[in-house]
C-alpha atoms as one frame of an Amber mdcrd trajectory, in Angstrom:
protein
   0.000   0.000   0.000   1.504   3.270  -1.147   1.752   6.334   1.121   3.181
   8.666  -1.523   1.963  12.270  -1.241  -0.871  13.444  -3.461   0.357  15.098
  -6.657  -2.719  17.239  -7.243  -2.875  20.806  -5.986  -5.648  23.395  -5.976
  -5.328  27.062  -6.847  -4.116  27.910  -3.352  -1.390  25.268  -3.402  -3.099
  22.991  -0.882  -3.011  19.426  -2.304  -6.243  18.351  -0.581  -8.118  21.642
  -0.454 -10.361  20.984  -3.458 -11.237  17.509  -2.208 -12.106  18.746   1.270
 -14.177  21.659   0.037 -15.957  19.480  -2.484 -16.873  17.012   0.242 -18.298
  19.798   2.388 -20.327  21.182  -0.512 -21.850  17.799  -1.343 -25.162  16.992
   0.380 -24.517  14.447   3.144 -27.133  11.703   2.847 -25.901   9.631   5.759
 -26.611  11.680   8.873 -23.102  11.220  10.277 -19.603  12.432   9.568 -18.321
  11.174   6.246 -15.343   8.898   6.007 -12.274  11.158   5.612 -11.132   9.699
   2.296 -11.561  10.639  -1.356 -11.015   8.691  -4.556  -8.753  10.243  -7.204
  -8.507   7.359  -9.656  -9.035   3.690 -10.268  -8.478   0.811 -12.630  -9.884
  -2.690 -12.449 -10.560  -3.453  -8.773  -8.048  -0.890  -7.508  -9.009   2.506
  -6.104  -6.495   5.298  -5.616  -7.520   7.120  -2.420  -6.431  10.173  -0.473
  -6.664  10.626   3.280  -8.379  13.915   4.212  -8.196  13.511   7.972  -6.162
  16.078   9.945  -3.718  13.430  11.154  -3.106  11.804   7.784  -3.857  14.647
   5.369  -2.465  13.917   1.914  -1.564  10.285   2.574  -2.129   8.070  -0.482
  -3.768   4.654  -0.193  -4.466   2.017  -2.800  -7.514  -0.089  -2.001  -9.217
  -3.122  -3.451 -12.852  -2.300  -4.173 -15.129  -4.910  -2.623 -18.188  -2.745
  -3.234 -18.173  -3.008  -7.007 -18.787   0.715  -7.337 -21.922   0.535  -5.182
 -22.735  -2.700  -7.017 -22.578  -1.041 -10.440 -18.965  -1.408 -11.695 -19.595
  -4.486 -13.823 -16.150  -4.627 -15.386 -14.257  -2.625 -12.785 -12.689   0.750
 -13.489 -11.308   2.027 -16.798 -12.125  -1.130 -18.752 -10.959  -0.842 -22.378
 -14.232  -2.163 -23.817 -16.295   0.411 -21.939 -13.795   3.183 -22.681 -14.104
   2.356 -26.387 -17.907   2.191 -26.140 -18.039   5.643 -24.584 -15.809   7.028
 -27.333 -17.906   5.377 -30.052 -21.185   6.473 -28.488 -20.408  10.170 -28.791
 -21.201   9.840 -32.503 -24.376   7.732 -32.358 -26.829  10.624 -32.046 -28.820
  12.119 -29.182 -32.406  11.319 -30.127 -35.055  10.488 -27.536 -37.551   7.649
 -27.855 -39.718   9.783 -30.155 -37.427   8.672 -32.994 -35.885   5.327 -33.734
 -32.199   4.756 -33.085 -29.797   2.264 -34.614 -28.063   1.682 -31.273 -31.384
   1.166 -29.478 -32.693  -1.129 -32.202 -29.539  -3.243 -32.234 -29.534  -3.587
 -28.462 -33.197  -4.547 -28.159 -33.073  -6.928 -31.110 -29.954  -8.596 -29.722
 -31.632  -9.109 -26.347 -35.325  -9.625 -27.142 -35.626 -10.254 -30.882 -35.839
 -13.728 -32.503 -33.193 -15.923 -30.894 -32.236 -13.057 -28.593 -29.932 -13.427
 -25.621 -32.726 -13.017 -23.055 -35.660 -14.649 -24.833 -35.622 -17.645 -22.498
 -36.872 -15.240 -19.816 -38.800 -12.898 -22.106 -40.170 -14.685 -25.199 -40.038
 -12.622 -28.368 -43.164 -10.610 -29.050 -44.558 -10.825 -25.528 -42.604  -8.020
 -23.847 -41.669  -4.417 -24.471 -38.977  -2.335 -22.817 -38.351   1.162 -21.475
 -35.257   2.794 -19.996 -34.809   5.079 -17.005 -31.978   6.894 -15.204 -31.784
   4.669 -12.131 -33.155   1.645 -10.358 -35.503   3.818  -8.327 -36.891   5.398
 -11.490 -37.274   1.963 -13.036 -39.245   0.740 -10.037 -41.359   3.902 -10.182
 -42.307   3.034 -13.764 -43.045  -0.565 -12.741 -45.354   0.722 -10.021 -47.020
   3.038 -12.524 -47.618   0.123 -14.905 -49.179  -1.825 -12.054 -51.546   1.011
 -11.150 -52.461   1.723 -14.775 -53.373  -1.940 -15.255 -56.560  -1.486 -13.242
 -57.550   1.808 -14.888 -59.307   2.425 -18.208 -57.623   5.541 -19.542 -60.204
   6.108 -22.262 -63.253   5.867 -20.045 -61.471   7.236 -16.955 -62.658   4.532
 -14.598 -61.692   1.145 -13.224 -61.330  -1.717 -15.620 -63.993  -4.388 -15.142
 -63.223  -6.597 -12.149 -60.441  -4.341 -10.861 -62.348  -2.152  -8.385 -61.389
  -4.285  -5.392 -57.784  -4.785  -6.524 -56.286  -2.176  -4.234 -53.392  -3.962
  -2.488 -49.718  -4.418  -3.351 -47.818  -7.096  -1.462 -44.195  -6.440  -0.543
 -41.778  -8.074   1.891 -40.258  -7.289   5.246 -36.726  -5.954   4.869 -37.140
  -5.090   1.183 -35.535  -2.142  -0.538 -36.916  -0.809  -3.824 -35.760   2.814
  -3.754 -36.118   6.020  -1.776 -38.473   8.034  -4.018 -41.863   9.185  -2.780
 -43.780   6.531  -4.673 -41.571   3.690  -3.491 -41.135   4.284   0.246 -44.622
   2.891   0.804 -43.247  -0.484  -0.340 -40.769  -0.487   2.559 -41.868  -1.765
   5.941 -39.397   0.533   7.700 -41.223   3.391   9.366 -38.071   5.506   9.406
 -38.258   6.041   5.640 -41.982   6.934   5.636 -42.499   9.027   8.766 -43.029
  12.709   8.068 -43.776  12.199   4.364 -47.227  12.352   2.746 -49.010   9.034
   3.144 -50.661   7.359   0.138 -54.427   7.719  -0.141 -55.883   4.352   0.841
 -59.524   5.411   1.202 -60.183   7.095  -2.171 -61.557   5.287  -5.233 -58.040
   4.661  -6.549 -56.336   4.285  -3.198 -53.578   1.744  -2.716 -52.742  -0.297
   0.335 -49.405  -2.037   0.886 -49.079  -5.227   2.918 -45.835  -6.841   4.094
 -45.064 -10.458   4.892 -41.783 -12.213   5.779 -39.601 -12.949   2.763 -38.884
 -16.549   1.843 -41.551 -18.057   4.133 -43.833 -20.415   2.131 -46.369 -20.697
   4.946 -46.717 -16.938   5.331 -47.148 -16.655   1.558 -49.835 -19.349   1.464
 -51.696 -17.795   4.388 -51.675 -14.344   2.829 -52.941 -15.512  -0.548 -55.652
 -17.618   1.071 -56.911 -14.614   3.029 -56.365 -11.702   0.646 -55.777 -12.761
  -2.969 -59.060 -11.191  -4.090 -57.726  -7.748  -3.118 -54.249  -8.191  -4.562
 -53.184  -6.137  -7.563 -49.466  -6.996  -7.581 -46.553  -8.515  -5.686 -43.161
  -6.754  -5.748 -40.195  -8.957  -4.873 -36.409  -8.960  -4.902 -35.314 -12.501
  -5.859 -32.488 -12.001  -3.356 -33.043  -9.309  -0.774 -30.167  -6.856  -0.849
 -30.486  -4.210   1.849 -31.977  -6.823   4.169 -28.571  -8.497   4.241 -28.225
 -10.615   1.058 -31.088 -12.926   2.061 -31.911 -15.824  -0.278 -35.318 -17.539
  -0.407 -35.557 -21.331  -0.080 -35.551 -23.440  -3.271 -38.870 -23.305  -5.088
 -40.142 -20.198  -3.287 -39.976 -17.819  -6.256 -41.650 -20.310  -8.586 -44.430
 -20.912  -6.078 -44.900 -17.158  -5.792 -45.160 -16.867  -9.586 -47.647 -19.755
  -9.718 -49.908 -18.164  -7.114 -49.783 -14.801  -8.868 -50.719 -16.354 -12.214
 -53.605 -18.324 -10.692 -55.048 -15.268  -8.946 -54.511 -12.771 -11.808 -51.964
 -10.852  -9.734 -49.084  -9.031 -11.410 -45.597 -10.160 -10.379 -42.900  -7.475
 -10.375 -39.283  -8.610  -9.988 -36.890  -5.953  -8.707 -33.592  -7.165 -10.172
 -31.840  -3.816  -9.951 -29.233  -5.288  -7.619 -29.219  -8.944  -8.693 -28.870
  -8.421 -12.450 -25.797 -10.295 -13.777 -24.512 -11.076 -10.275 -25.704 -14.642
  -9.651 -23.879 -16.511 -12.401 -26.741 -15.783 -14.792 -28.258 -12.635 -16.225
 -31.302 -12.913 -13.947 -31.886 -14.244 -10.443 -35.557 -15.064 -11.135 -34.783
 -18.644 -12.027 -34.307 -22.018 -10.370 -33.333 -25.564 -11.311 -36.295 -25.701
 -13.700 -35.277 -22.548 -15.556 -36.584 -18.975 -15.674 -39.376 -17.963 -13.292
 -41.981 -15.967 -15.266 -42.712 -12.362 -14.328 -45.009  -9.636 -15.613 -42.497
  -6.846 -15.020 -38.755  -7.030 -14.389 -36.582  -4.051 -13.484 -32.818  -4.239
 -13.954 -30.110  -1.680 -13.246 -26.704  -1.135 -11.583 -24.526  -3.645 -13.510
 -26.588  -2.791 -16.621 -24.744   0.530 -16.954 -21.328  -1.170 -16.850 -20.127
   1.289 -14.205 -20.089   4.060 -16.820 -23.703   5.264 -17.088 -26.517   5.359
 -14.556 -29.392   3.521 -16.187 -32.130   0.955 -15.706 -34.453  -1.072 -17.886
 -38.087  -2.010 -17.323 -39.173  -5.166 -19.164 -42.960  -5.561 -19.121 -45.600
  -7.714 -20.769 -46.991  -5.953 -23.811 -50.461  -5.671 -22.304 -49.050  -3.373
 -19.635 -48.769   0.264 -20.640 -49.446   3.807 -19.455 -51.813   6.472 -20.728
 -50.636   8.514 -23.699 -47.488  10.522 -22.867 -47.909   9.555 -19.214 -44.381
   8.201 -18.799 -42.264  10.090 -21.296 -38.739  10.667 -20.048 -35.544  12.175
 -21.453 -33.604   9.069 -20.428 -35.598   6.347 -22.234 -32.910   4.176 -23.836
 -30.823   7.003 -25.208 -28.383   5.827 -27.909 -25.280   6.520 -25.796 -26.552
   4.295 -22.980 -27.566   1.603 -25.453 -24.080   1.576 -26.997 -22.417   1.096
 -23.612 -24.884  -1.592 -22.547 -24.600  -3.530 -25.820 -20.803  -3.507 -25.972
 -20.573  -4.487 -22.301 -23.044  -7.348 -22.647 -21.290  -8.645 -25.758 -17.973
  -8.636 -23.901 -19.446 -10.434 -20.886 -20.837 -13.129 -23.141 -17.730 -13.524
 -25.290 -15.444 -13.844 -22.271 -17.798 -16.117 -20.283 -17.674 -13.718 -17.338
 -20.974 -14.779 -15.758 -19.799 -18.356 -15.339 -16.365 -17.269 -14.184 -17.787
 -14.841 -11.630 -19.946 -17.614 -10.200 -16.874 -19.805  -9.748 -14.976 -16.969
  -8.079 -18.004 -16.361  -5.840 -18.071 -19.968  -4.616 -14.380 -19.758  -3.803
 -14.773 -16.414  -2.049 -17.751 -17.579   0.035 -15.701 -20.483   1.377 -12.773
 -18.185   2.147 -15.001 -15.639   3.900 -16.601 -18.342   6.014 -13.238 -19.702
   7.119 -11.382 -16.397   7.456 -14.107 -14.164   8.893 -16.807 -16.253  10.557
 -14.423 -18.994  11.635 -11.694 -16.731  13.058 -13.669 -13.623  14.043 -16.971
 -14.850  15.501 -17.059 -11.717  17.663 -17.499  -9.653  14.477 -19.126 -11.909
  11.856 -21.853 -14.545  12.121 -22.817 -15.883   8.685 -21.934 -15.761   4.989
 -24.824 -15.578   2.513 -25.233 -14.990  -1.185 -24.321 -16.397  -4.556 -22.126
 -15.555  -7.517 -20.616 -12.091  -7.448 -22.866 -10.885  -4.601 -22.119 -12.023
  -1.055 -22.961 -10.786   2.410 -21.339 -11.405   5.791 -23.663 -10.570   8.676
 -22.276  -8.746  11.702 -22.793  -9.623  15.323 -24.901  -7.317  17.476 -21.742
  -5.899  19.060 -20.005  -5.246  15.743 -23.170  -3.703  14.310 -22.818  -0.892
  16.824 -19.316  -0.141  15.535 -19.821  -0.023  11.766 -18.154   3.375  11.461
 -15.027   2.104  13.179 -15.069  -1.082  11.141 -15.351   0.749   7.822 -12.379
   2.913   8.748 -10.416  -0.155   9.836 -11.170  -1.867   6.523  -9.907   1.116
   4.557  -6.729   1.188   6.618  -6.366  -2.526   5.847  -6.642  -1.799   2.136
 -10.222  -2.666   1.201 -13.300  -0.577   0.503 -16.631  -2.219   1.327 -20.201
  -1.282   2.187 -22.718  -2.371   4.765 -26.386  -3.104   4.223 -28.922  -2.178
   6.908 -30.157  -5.709   7.587 -33.803  -6.726   7.869 -33.883  -5.943  11.583
 -36.808  -7.277  13.592 -39.215  -9.483  11.653 -42.634 -10.798  12.535 -43.547
 -14.288  13.634 -40.595 -14.803  15.932 -38.118 -14.886  13.059 -34.599 -13.970
  14.038 -33.278 -10.425  13.938 -31.050  -9.784  10.903 -28.188  -7.442  11.719
 -26.349  -5.137   9.310 -24.337  -7.051   6.763 -21.035  -6.461   4.990 -21.864
  -6.575   1.271 -19.191  -7.740  -1.126 -19.961  -7.251  -4.814 -17.111  -8.163
  -7.133 -16.835  -6.887 -10.699 -17.202  -9.776 -13.118 -13.499  -9.502 -14.004
 -12.346 -10.366 -10.445  -9.929 -13.275 -10.053  -9.701 -15.796  -7.237  -6.413
 -14.179  -6.227  -8.125 -10.812  -5.820 -11.024 -12.437  -3.974  -8.593 -14.047
  -1.542  -6.805 -10.746  -1.013 -10.126  -9.010  -0.251 -11.047 -11.646   2.317
  -7.631 -11.381   3.951  -7.790  -7.578   4.100 -11.275  -7.672   5.636  -9.931
 -10.072   8.254  -7.068  -7.665   8.958  -9.607  -4.867   9.445 -11.589  -7.048
  11.833  -8.456  -7.722  13.867  -7.774  -3.998  14.128 -11.244  -3.451  15.541
 -10.399  -5.301  18.745
């Protein structure tokens, strides 16, 4: 790990002045003091960081990125394929969805046209697609499609048989985004208190119910009691913010079966899971793809270069005329980056390789962290390129210290909130260290990340 002084200087000659002032000018979303470090470069899994603390001001650190760029750096930093795609895409035009685009057409045909890459999940001719700026915006559009499905836009009234369909089912511990329309899907009062509540009593009011995730009995009980009121179910195939929580085998397929039988829309939030489980989509099991009505993907979709998402919906689902127009709907530049990145992932077999690296890393984390530091870590969960290591109750109270210790040990990582207290006597899920590796990560890098996390855990004592 290098400690060479920072080469950059600001106009006043202070090498860290711009970084410090920029940090202070940036809205702090976290409610606590920021970590005193700033990134000034990166390539692959390496991040070039600068210490901004008074004691270490100007110190240079080189970290391994275990966060995957907040789970979005598909191919790591400064990948030549993505760099070339960005250069090429400056000349592909700037049209919106009002006009056709060669880049958009090529991307969609490659993915969803005859023999397309994703037609096992989304058969050709049955789905259409829209793009958005972020996962939250994608989930907002999915929610809008759900609500529009019960409304006759021409006659301005409920569709026949939809008057009583006023409930959306979500899951305890879920995260679908922070926007005003989505916080109602979260069962965490903290995110909803003080904000306008949805109208549940009006003619088009919506109620949201929450049940434990991955519990077949709770699912069966809810459908038996309330299926006649259900409009849609929104589910993460693997819960992310809840602590990388996987459902039991067969759970997602049973959920899809119940939704189909009861004429309930199934929305899969794959913003986080896209391309991280050894396959393109996590809505699948040993029998193949699990059918959905709407799927939202993001994060890895933008290849770490553009912020984007994609909403894939059955063709019968739409919005009223001009009711969902957006500047960001599959702009040609985004499509160029997505297409070149996906082609590279397929050509190099990176999904399969990342799954193999993930199996290796999970074993190493279990032995190195849970086995040797049971005072800090309790359990490893996850699959493929997305793993979580749950903290103990004691360590959960010291996340700030632990994050700083990890950086000093040479690794940057993030922590998910955990599902917290759940109903029915189910165990409390504490905050969880999330490790998301770019698909280019090697087993050697995975081992080094595990070892550096262990070194950070030792320093916490």
